[in-house]
C-alpha positions as CSV (number, residue, x, y, z in Angstrom):
1,X,0.0,-0.2,0.0
2,X,1.1,3.6,-0.4
3,X,2.8,5.3,2.4
4,X,1.8,8.6,1.1
5,X,-1.2,9.7,-1.0
6,X,-0.3,13.0,-2.6
7,X,-3.3,12.6,-4.8
8,X,-5.7,13.1,-2.0
9,X,-4.2,16.4,-1.3
10,X,-5.2,17.5,-4.8
11,X,-8.6,16.6,-3.9
12,X,-8.5,18.4,-0.7
13,X,-7.7,21.4,-3.0
14,X,-10.5,20.6,-5.0
15,X,-13.2,20.2,-2.5
16,X,-12.1,23.5,-0.8
17,X,-12.3,25.4,-4.3
18,X,-15.9,24.2,-4.6
19,X,-16.9,25.6,-1.3
20,X,-14.9,28.9,-1.7
21,X,-16.8,29.3,-5.1
22,X,-20.2,28.5,-3.7
23,X,-19.9,31.2,-1.2
24,X,-17.9,34.0,-2.7
25,X,-19.1,33.6,-6.2
26,X,-22.9,33.0,-5.9
27,X,-24.1,35.4,-8.6
28,X,-23.3,35.9,-12.0
29,X,-23.9,34.5,-15.7
30,X,-20.7,32.3,-15.4
31,X,-21.7,31.1,-12.0
32,X,-25.0,30.1,-12.9
33,X,-23.8,28.5,-16.1
34,X,-21.4,26.3,-13.9
35,X,-24.0,25.9,-11.1
36,X,-21.5,27.3,-8.6
37,X,-24.4,28.5,-6.1
38,X,-24.8,25.1,-4.7
39,X,-21.7,23.1,-5.4
40,X,-20.0,23.4,-2.0
41,X,-22.0,20.9,-0.6
42,X,-20.3,18.3,-2.8
43,X,-16.9,19.7,-1.4
44,X,-18.1,19.1,2.1
45,X,-19.2,15.3,1.2
46,X,-15.6,15.0,-0.3
47,X,-13.9,16.1,2.8
48,X,-15.9,13.9,4.9
49,X,-15.5,10.7,2.8
50,X,-11.5,11.8,2.6
51,X,-11.6,12.2,6.6
52,X,-13.2,8.8,7.0
53,X,-10.4,7.3,4.7
54,X,-7.5,9.1,6.6
55,X,-8.6,8.0,9.8
56,X,-8.6,4.5,8.7
57,X,-5.4,4.6,6.8
58,X,-3.4,6.2,9.7
59,X,-4.5,4.1,12.7
60,X,-2.1,1.8,14.0
61,X,-2.3,-2.0,13.1
62,X,-2.5,-3.0,16.6
63,X,-3.0,-1.4,20.0
64,X,-0.5,-2.1,22.7
65,X,-3.0,0.2,24.9
66,X,-6.6,0.7,23.7
67,X,-6.9,3.8,26.1
68,X,-3.6,5.3,25.3
69,X,-4.3,4.9,21.5
70,X,-7.7,6.6,21.8
71,X,-6.4,9.3,23.9
72,X,-3.4,10.0,21.4
73,X,-5.9,9.8,18.4
74,X,-8.1,12.5,20.1
75,X,-5.0,14.8,20.9
76,X,-3.5,14.5,17.6
77,X,-7.0,15.6,16.0
78,X,-7.6,18.4,18.4
79,X,-4.0,19.7,17.5
80,X,-4.9,19.8,13.9
81,X,-8.3,21.2,14.3
82,X,-8.4,23.7,17.3
83,X,-5.3,26.0,17.2
84,X,-6.2,27.5,13.5
85,X,-9.9,27.4,14.5
86,X,-9.4,29.2,17.6
87,X,-7.6,31.9,16.0
88,X,-9.9,32.3,13.2
89,X,-13.2,32.3,15.1
90,X,-11.7,35.1,17.6
91,X,-13.1,38.1,15.5
92,X,-16.4,36.4,15.4
93,X,-16.1,35.9,19.3
94,X,-15.4,39.6,20.0
95,X,-18.4,40.6,17.4
96,X,-20.6,38.3,19.4
97,X,-19.4,39.8,22.9
98,X,-19.6,43.5,21.5
99,X,-23.4,42.9,20.3
100,X,-24.5,41.1,23.5
101,X,-26.7,42.9,25.5
102,X,-25.3,41.5,28.9
103,X,-21.4,40.8,28.7
104,X,-21.6,38.9,31.8
105,X,-23.9,36.3,30.6
106,X,-22.4,36.3,27.1
107,X,-19.0,35.2,28.5
108,X,-20.6,32.3,30.3
109,X,-23.1,31.5,27.6
110,X,-23.2,28.0,25.9
111,X,-23.0,29.8,22.3
112,X,-19.6,31.1,23.4
113,X,-18.6,28.1,25.2
114,X,-20.0,25.4,22.7
115,X,-18.5,27.4,20.0
116,X,-14.9,27.5,21.5
117,X,-15.0,23.7,22.0
118,X,-17.0,22.7,18.9
119,X,-20.0,21.5,20.3
120,X,-23.4,21.0,19.1
121,X,-26.5,21.8,20.6
122,X,-27.6,19.3,23.2
123,X,-31.1,20.7,23.7
124,X,-32.6,21.8,20.6
125,X,-31.9,25.2,21.4
126,X,-33.3,27.2,18.3
127,X,-30.9,30.1,18.9
128,X,-27.5,28.3,19.0
129,X,-25.5,28.7,15.7
130,X,-21.8,28.5,14.7
131,X,-20.3,31.9,14.9
132,X,-18.0,31.0,12.2
133,X,-20.4,29.9,9.7
134,X,-18.7,26.8,8.3
135,X,-17.7,25.6,11.8
136,X,-20.7,23.3,11.8
137,X,-18.8,20.8,9.7
138,X,-16.0,21.0,12.2
139,X,-18.7,19.9,14.8
140,X,-19.5,17.0,12.7
141,X,-15.8,16.1,12.3
142,X,-15.2,16.0,16.2
143,X,-18.4,14.0,16.6
144,X,-17.0,11.4,14.1
145,X,-13.6,11.4,16.1
146,X,-15.1,10.8,19.4
147,X,-17.1,7.7,17.7
148,X,-14.0,6.6,16.4
149,X,-12.2,6.8,19.7
150,X,-14.8,4.9,21.4
151,X,-14.3,2.2,18.9
152,X,-10.5,2.1,19.4
153,X,-11.2,1.7,23.2
154,X,-13.5,-1.3,22.6
155,X,-10.9,-2.9,20.2
156,X,-7.5,-4.4,19.9
157,X,-6.5,-3.6,16.2
158,X,-7.1,-1.3,13.3
159,X,-9.3,-3.7,11.5
160,X,-11.8,-4.2,14.5
161,X,-11.9,-0.4,15.2
162,X,-12.8,0.5,11.9
163,X,-15.7,-2.0,11.6
164,X,-16.7,-1.0,15.2
165,X,-16.8,2.7,14.3
166,X,-18.6,2.0,11.0
167,X,-21.2,0.1,12.7
168,X,-21.8,2.4,15.6
169,X,-22.3,5.1,13.0
170,X,-24.6,3.1,10.8
171,X,-26.6,1.8,13.7
172,X,-26.9,5.2,15.1
173,X,-28.3,6.7,12.0
174,X,-30.5,3.7,11.0
175,X,-32.3,3.5,14.4
176,X,-32.8,7.5,14.7
177,X,-34.5,7.5,11.3
178,X,-36.4,4.1,11.6
179,X,-37.9,5.2,15.0
180,X,-38.3,9.0,13.7
181,X,-36.3,10.3,16.5
182,X,-34.5,12.8,14.1
183,X,-34.8,16.4,15.4
184,X,-34.7,19.8,13.4
185,X,-31.7,20.8,11.7
186,X,-32.2,24.4,13.3
187,X,-28.6,26.1,12.4
188,X,-27.0,23.0,11.3
189,X,-25.6,22.2,14.8
190,X,-28.5,20.5,16.4
191,X,-27.2,17.1,18.0
192,X,-30.6,15.3,17.8
193,X,-30.4,16.3,13.8
194,X,-26.8,15.2,13.5
195,X,-27.3,11.6,15.0
196,X,-29.6,10.7,12.3
197,X,-28.1,12.8,9.4
198,X,-27.1,10.5,6.5
199,X,-23.9,13.0,6.1
200,X,-22.3,10.7,8.7
201,X,-22.6,7.7,6.5
202,X,-19.7,9.7,4.3
203,X,-17.2,8.6,7.0
204,X,-18.2,5.0,6.5
205,X,-17.8,5.4,2.6
206,X,-14.2,6.8,3.4
207,X,-13.2,3.6,5.5
208,X,-14.6,1.5,2.3
209,X,-12.2,3.4,0.3
210,X,-9.4,2.2,2.6
211,X,-10.5,-1.5,2.4
212,X,-10.5,-1.4,-1.3
213,X,-7.2,0.3,-1.3
214,X,-5.8,-2.4,1.1
215,X,-7.0,-5.2,-1.2
216,X,-4.7,-3.7,-3.7
217,X,-6.9,-3.9,-6.7
218,X,-4.9,-3.8,-10.0
219,X,-6.3,-0.5,-11.4
220,X,-4.2,2.3,-12.1
221,X,-5.3,5.2,-13.8
222,X,-3.3,8.2,-15.4
223,X,-3.9,11.2,-13.1
224,X,-5.2,13.3,-16.1
225,X,-7.9,10.7,-16.7
226,X,-8.5,10.5,-12.9
227,X,-8.9,14.3,-12.8
228,X,-11.2,14.2,-15.7
229,X,-13.3,11.8,-13.7
230,X,-13.6,13.8,-11.0
231,X,-14.7,16.8,-13.3
232,X,-17.5,14.3,-14.8
233,X,-18.7,13.1,-11.4
234,X,-19.1,16.6,-10.1
235,X,-21.1,17.8,-13.0
236,X,-23.3,14.4,-12.6
237,X,-23.6,15.3,-8.7
238,X,-24.9,18.7,-9.4
239,X,-27.1,17.6,-12.0
240,X,-28.7,15.1,-9.8
241,X,-29.5,17.7,-7.1
242,X,-32.4,18.9,-9.3
243,X,-34.3,15.6,-9.0
244,X,-34.9,15.6,-5.2
245,X,-33.1,12.7,-4.4
246,X,-31.2,12.3,-1.0
247,X,-28.0,13.7,-0.3
248,X,-26.4,10.5,0.0
249,X,-27.1,9.6,-3.4
250,X,-26.4,13.3,-5.0
251,X,-23.3,13.9,-3.0
252,X,-22.3,11.1,-0.8
253,X,-21.8,8.4,-3.4
254,X,-20.0,10.4,-6.2
255,X,-17.9,11.7,-3.6
256,X,-16.8,8.0,-2.6
257,X,-16.2,7.2,-6.4
258,X,-14.0,10.6,-6.6
259,X,-12.0,9.6,-3.7
260,X,-11.6,5.9,-5.1
261,X,-10.5,7.6,-8.5
262,X,-7.9,9.7,-7.0
263,X,-6.5,6.8,-4.7
264,X,-6.3,4.7,-7.8
265,X,-4.5,7.3,-9.9
266,X,-0.7,7.9,-10.9
267,X,0.8,11.1,-9.8
268,X,2.2,13.9,-11.6
269,X,6.3,14.1,-12.2
270,X,7.9,15.0,-8.6
271,X,8.9,18.6,-9.8
272,X,6.0,19.5,-12.0
273,X,4.3,22.8,-11.6
274,X,1.2,21.5,-11.6
275,X,1.8,19.2,-8.6
276,X,3.6,21.8,-6.6
277,X,0.7,24.1,-7.2
278,X,-2.2,21.2,-6.3
279,X,0.0,20.2,-3.2
280,X,0.2,23.7,-1.9
281,X,-3.6,24.1,-2.2
282,X,-4.2,20.8,-0.6
283,X,-2.1,21.7,2.2
284,X,-3.7,25.0,2.8
285,X,-7.3,23.8,2.4
286,X,-8.1,24.0,6.0
287,X,-7.0,27.4,6.2
288,X,-8.7,28.5,2.8
289,X,-12.0,26.7,4.2
290,X,-12.0,28.7,7.4
291,X,-10.9,32.0,5.9
292,X,-13.0,32.1,2.8
293,X,-16.4,33.3,4.7
294,X,-14.7,36.6,5.4
295,X,-14.5,37.2,1.5
296,X,-18.0,35.5,1.1
297,X,-19.4,38.6,3.4
298,X,-17.3,41.1,1.3
299,X,-18.8,39.7,-2.0
300,X,-22.3,39.6,-0.8
301,X,-21.9,43.3,0.2
302,X,-20.3,44.1,-3.0
303,X,-23.1,42.5,-5.1
304,X,-25.6,43.9,-3.1
305,X,-24.6,47.6,-2.7
306,X,-22.4,48.4,-6.1
307,X,-23.1,48.1,-9.6
308,X,-19.9,46.0,-10.2
309,X,-20.3,42.8,-12.5
310,X,-21.3,39.9,-10.3
311,X,-18.9,37.4,-11.9
312,X,-15.8,40.0,-11.6
313,X,-16.8,40.3,-7.8
314,X,-16.9,36.5,-7.6
315,X,-13.9,35.9,-9.4
316,X,-11.7,38.5,-7.4
317,X,-12.9,37.3,-4.1
318,X,-12.3,33.6,-4.8
319,X,-8.8,34.6,-5.6
320,X,-8.4,36.7,-2.6
321,X,-9.8,33.8,-0.6
322,X,-7.5,31.3,-1.8
323,X,-4.3,33.7,-1.7
324,X,-5.2,34.6,2.0
325,X,-5.7,30.9,3.0
326,X,-2.6,29.8,1.4
327,X,-0.6,33.0,3.0
328,X,-2.3,32.0,6.6
329,X,-1.3,28.3,6.2
330,X,2.6,29.1,5.2
331,X,2.8,31.9,7.8
332,X,0.8,30.8,10.8
333,X,-1.0,27.1,10.3
334,X,2.1,25.2,9.2
335,X,4.6,26.4,11.7
336,X,1.9,26.4,14.6
337,X,0.7,22.9,14.1
338,X,4.4,21.8,13.7
339,X,5.4,23.7,16.9
340,X,2.6,21.8,18.9
341,X,3.0,18.5,17.5
342,X,6.9,18.7,18.5
343,X,6.0,19.6,21.9
344,X,3.4,16.8,22.3
345,X,6.0,14.3,20.6
346,X,8.2,15.4,23.2
347,X,6.1,15.1,26.2
348,X,5.2,11.6,25.0
349,X,9.1,10.4,24.8
350,X,9.6,11.8,28.2
351,X,6.7,9.8,29.5
352,X,7.8,6.9,27.6
353,X,11.2,7.1,29.3
354,X,9.9,7.5,32.8
355,X,9.7,4.1,34.4
356,X,7.2,5.4,36.8
357,X,4.5,6.1,34.0
358,X,5.0,2.8,31.9
359,X,2.4,0.5,31.6
């Protein structure tokens, strides 16, 4: 099996661009022709399928200690998610506090605490919402991580953990829908809705991608053909949304096949410009994803209050969002994540060398 899969970074870049175009380029003749106003949802499904694959792919084959493995898994995920998120959500937190009628209450409100910890609403509260709009997907991610950690705790090796996590997700979604226990979506972060949302099945599809890759099917595609297939499946996914089909059919299954295509694809030459560009965009996809909402806001303001061409606004704001996301990744996200990860690894090594804490 491959040790490093650069092609998935290309897919991350593609998914991030879909979301950016969806939010920062919602109007204009070109936008309508390309159906950019709704395509961001497909990008989210791609991200979730990739996440399910990566969690399965990177997990250790056997667990010396299930408890330690589960804790280590959650800490490493938190290092990847929280530092960058907390930096970029800060302006929205300050805005929330400034606009709050009672500062003292706002400081200890669940709206603030839940957003900082990336928690959903557990009480069907209609007022609870993600201060940083796209953070609802991070709440889904964290929910998936906790399910995965629980599966690790109950098992002794990779295969058992993956199958247990998939079984937990599938059973949860099935029972909630079967017994009509699913709550209202509200502001995308209602836990009673999340537990029955078929969007959670995307993580199972990602695990399926892992087992297919592990089986080493004799299929290798040229990267150019694979990328053409990704574009084709994206067009198919967008076309299916007009028939009222469930999201799992319109976005989930095409996202599954898109990930499979890139997993089975060859790669560009090591030093090709296209490879370097796509790798950079893929590496920066998380920063691009979180930062672009600011440019989406600017795009809406310009579209509603100026006579500038809508497509020109969309293209400009999209380029600005991607450029600033890459810059933030290079200057802040990458060094910060590397530093925190290094501190955690050093602490792990220190504890491992201490006979008093050895298991």
